C-alpha positions as CSV (number, residue, x, y, z in Angstrom):
1,X,95.7,90.2,137.4
2,X,93.7,88.5,134.5
3,X,90.1,87.6,134.1
4,X,88.4,85.2,131.9
5,X,85.9,86.3,129.7
6,X,83.8,84.5,127.3
7,X,82.8,85.9,123.5
8,X,81.2,83.9,120.9
9,X,82.3,80.6,122.3
10,X,85.7,81.6,122.9
11,X,87.9,81.8,125.8
12,X,89.5,85.9,126.4
13,X,91.6,87.1,128.9
14,X,91.8,90.6,130.0
15,X,94.9,91.7,131.8
16,X,94.8,94.6,134.3
17,X,96.4,97.1,131.9
18,X,93.2,96.5,129.7
19,X,94.8,94.2,127.1
20,X,92.5,91.9,125.9
21,X,93.6,88.6,124.2
22,X,92.0,85.5,123.2
23,X,93.4,81.7,124.0
24,X,91.5,79.5,121.5
25,X,89.7,80.0,117.9
26,X,89.4,78.5,114.6
27,X,92.6,76.9,113.2
28,X,92.0,78.3,109.8
29,X,91.7,82.0,111.4
30,X,95.1,81.4,113.0
31,X,96.5,80.1,109.6
32,X,95.3,83.5,107.9
33,X,96.7,85.5,110.8
34,X,100.0,84.0,110.7
35,X,100.3,85.0,107.1
36,X,99.9,88.5,108.1
37,X,102.3,87.9,110.9
38,X,105.0,87.4,108.7
39,X,104.3,90.2,106.1
40,X,104.2,92.4,108.9
41,X,107.5,91.4,110.1
42,X,109.2,93.3,107.7
43,X,112.7,92.8,109.0
44,X,112.6,89.1,109.5
45,X,113.5,88.7,113.2
46,X,110.2,86.6,114.4
47,X,109.0,90.1,116.2
48,X,106.3,92.7,114.9
49,X,107.9,96.0,116.2
50,X,107.1,99.6,115.6
51,X,110.0,99.8,113.0
52,X,108.3,97.0,111.0
53,X,104.9,99.4,110.8
54,X,106.9,102.4,109.9
55,X,108.5,100.5,107.2
56,X,105.5,99.4,105.5
57,X,103.5,102.8,106.1
58,X,106.8,104.6,104.1
59,X,106.7,101.5,101.3
60,X,103.1,101.8,100.7
61,X,103.1,105.5,100.7
62,X,104.7,106.1,97.1
63,X,104.3,109.6,96.6
64,X,105.5,110.5,100.0
65,X,102.4,112.6,100.8
66,X,102.0,111.1,104.5
67,X,98.7,109.4,103.1
68,X,97.9,106.1,101.8
69,X,95.2,105.8,98.8
70,X,93.5,103.1,97.7
71,X,95.5,102.9,94.7
72,X,98.7,102.6,96.5
73,X,97.8,99.9,98.5
74,X,96.5,97.8,95.9
75,X,100.2,98.0,94.2
76,X,102.0,97.1,97.3
77,X,102.6,93.4,97.5
78,X,101.5,93.3,101.4
79,X,98.4,93.6,100.4
80,X,96.0,92.6,97.2
81,X,95.0,94.1,94.2
82,X,91.8,92.9,94.6
83,X,91.4,95.3,98.1
84,X,87.8,96.8,98.3
85,X,87.0,100.5,99.5
86,X,85.4,98.5,102.6
87,X,88.7,96.8,103.2
88,X,90.6,99.9,102.7
89,X,88.5,101.8,105.2
90,X,89.4,99.1,108.0
91,X,92.8,100.4,108.1
92,X,91.4,103.8,108.8
93,X,91.6,103.7,112.7
94,X,90.8,107.4,113.5
95,X,87.9,107.3,111.4
96,X,88.8,110.4,109.1
97,X,88.3,108.7,105.7
98,X,91.9,108.4,104.7
99,X,95.2,106.0,105.9
100,X,97.8,108.3,107.3
101,X,101.0,108.0,109.8
102,X,98.1,108.7,112.8
103,X,96.6,105.5,111.8
104,X,100.0,103.4,111.8
105,X,100.9,105.2,115.5
106,X,97.4,103.8,116.4
107,X,97.9,100.3,115.3
108,X,101.5,100.5,116.8
109,X,99.9,101.8,120.1
110,X,96.9,99.1,120.0
111,X,99.2,96.0,119.3
112,X,102.3,96.8,121.6
113,X,101.5,99.0,124.0
114,X,100.5,96.5,126.8
115,X,103.4,94.1,125.5
116,X,106.4,96.2,125.6
117,X,108.2,97.1,122.1
118,X,107.7,93.9,120.0
119,X,105.4,90.9,120.2
120,X,106.2,87.3,119.1
121,X,103.8,84.9,116.5
122,X,102.0,83.8,120.0
123,X,101.4,87.3,121.2
124,X,100.2,88.3,117.9
125,X,98.1,85.6,117.5
126,X,96.2,86.2,120.8
127,X,95.7,89.8,120.3
128,X,94.4,90.0,116.5
129,X,92.3,86.9,116.9
130,X,90.0,88.9,119.2
131,X,88.7,90.7,115.9
132,X,88.7,87.9,113.9
133,X,85.8,85.5,112.7
134,X,86.6,82.1,114.3
135,X,86.6,79.9,111.0
136,X,87.8,75.7,111.4
137,X,87.8,73.6,114.2
138,X,88.8,75.3,117.6
139,X,92.4,75.2,118.6
140,X,94.6,76.5,121.3
141,X,96.9,79.0,120.1
142,X,99.7,77.5,122.4
143,X,99.0,74.3,120.5
144,X,99.0,75.7,117.1
145,X,102.2,78.1,117.9
146,X,103.9,74.4,118.9
147,X,102.7,72.7,115.7
148,X,104.2,75.5,113.4
149,X,107.6,75.7,115.1
150,X,107.5,71.5,114.9
151,X,106.9,72.0,111.2
152,X,109.4,74.6,110.6
153,X,112.1,72.7,112.4
154,X,111.2,69.3,110.3
155,X,111.0,70.9,106.9
156,X,114.6,70.8,106.2
157,X,114.7,72.5,103.1
158,X,112.5,75.5,104.4
159,X,110.2,74.9,101.1
160,X,107.0,75.2,103.3
161,X,106.3,71.1,102.5
162,X,107.1,68.4,104.8
163,X,108.3,65.4,102.6
164,X,107.9,61.8,103.5
165,X,111.8,61.8,103.6
166,X,112.0,64.7,105.7
167,X,109.6,63.0,108.1
168,X,111.3,59.7,107.9
169,X,114.8,61.3,108.3
170,X,113.3,63.1,111.5
171,X,112.9,59.5,112.8
172,X,116.4,58.5,112.2
173,X,117.5,61.4,113.9
174,X,115.9,61.0,117.3
175,X,116.5,56.9,117.1
176,X,120.0,57.8,119.3
177,X,120.5,54.1,119.7
178,X,119.9,53.0,116.1
179,X,117.8,50.1,117.0
180,X,114.8,51.4,114.6
181,X,112.5,51.9,117.7
182,X,111.6,55.1,119.4
183,X,111.6,54.5,123.1
184,X,110.1,56.7,125.5
185,X,113.5,58.7,126.2
186,X,113.6,59.3,122.4
187,X,110.1,60.1,121.5
188,X,110.6,64.1,122.4
189,X,113.5,64.1,120.3
190,X,111.2,63.2,117.3
191,X,110.7,66.7,116.5
192,X,107.4,66.5,114.4
193,X,105.5,65.2,117.2
194,X,107.3,67.1,119.9
195,X,104.4,68.0,122.4
196,X,102.2,65.0,121.4
197,X,101.6,62.7,124.3
198,X,103.9,59.5,123.7
199,X,101.0,57.0,123.2
200,X,99.9,58.7,120.4
201,X,102.9,59.0,118.8
202,X,102.8,55.3,118.7
203,X,99.7,55.0,116.6
204,X,97.3,55.7,119.7
205,X,98.3,52.4,121.4
206,X,99.8,51.8,124.5
207,X,103.6,52.8,124.9
208,X,105.3,49.3,124.9
209,X,109.0,48.5,126.5
210,X,110.5,48.7,123.0
211,X,108.7,51.8,121.9
212,X,107.4,52.4,118.6
213,X,108.9,52.0,114.9
214,X,108.9,53.6,111.8
215,X,105.4,52.0,110.6
216,X,103.5,53.4,113.8
217,X,104.7,57.1,113.4
218,X,103.9,56.9,109.5
219,X,100.4,56.3,110.4
220,X,100.5,59.9,111.6
221,X,101.9,61.1,108.6
222,X,99.4,59.1,106.4
223,X,96.6,60.5,108.3
224,X,97.1,63.9,108.0
225,X,98.1,63.6,104.1
226,X,94.5,64.5,103.3
227,X,95.7,64.5,99.5
228,X,97.4,61.8,99.7
229,X,100.3,63.2,97.9
230,X,103.0,62.0,100.4
231,X,104.0,65.3,101.7
232,X,102.4,67.7,104.0
233,X,101.5,71.3,103.6
234,X,101.8,73.6,106.7
235,X,97.8,73.4,106.6
236,X,97.6,69.7,106.7
237,X,100.4,69.3,109.4
238,X,98.8,71.8,111.9
239,X,95.3,70.7,111.7
240,X,96.1,67.1,112.1
241,X,99.2,67.5,114.9
242,X,97.8,70.5,116.6
243,X,94.8,68.5,117.3
244,X,97.0,65.6,118.6
245,X,98.6,68.0,121.3
246,X,95.4,69.1,122.8
247,X,93.4,65.9,123.7
């Protein structure tokens, strides 16, 4: 059973097991949390699991005294050298003034107990966004996750940049009959715009019987390229294409 709540203008859901999660928040907050998901996914299996947190704890606790000091935290690449005492104490979940194995156990229990032994990116964002201040335009977490996946599969060289060449190459792959148009049955195969309404892929025009051409889909690319460098960062891509998925 799920109950809908409203907090600071954002939609929350409370499951019968007491697990509270959020379904939408600011896109800048989601981009920030996404970075932490991949940092916490130590074994790179696209899931956050108890072992990931245990490995982080073992790595950061360099003198193996079962307590992570502020100095140890500053030296670890997972955190940042400028971390303050106030930020440090945010990790002190049991409030005893230090970070120990018990704090990591609480983190594991809070994050994973209602979802099984691991969580994916969507579940992580839904849970962590509850306590994150919303920043940026409001976006559905589903749309955000779809957009990040589209970006990753379209970024052929995995350099976190979607180039004009890569974008156009995806058009060529989707154009199965090689007629330089994307027909209705080919739109879904154009990976940069999966989950976007076909009419929007064609420059917000009514989908024609012949389909839309390269010029049409390049309108989307050029509009999202806010710094005009003929390539799209993840931030640029998600903020524009994620929004297209919602309206």
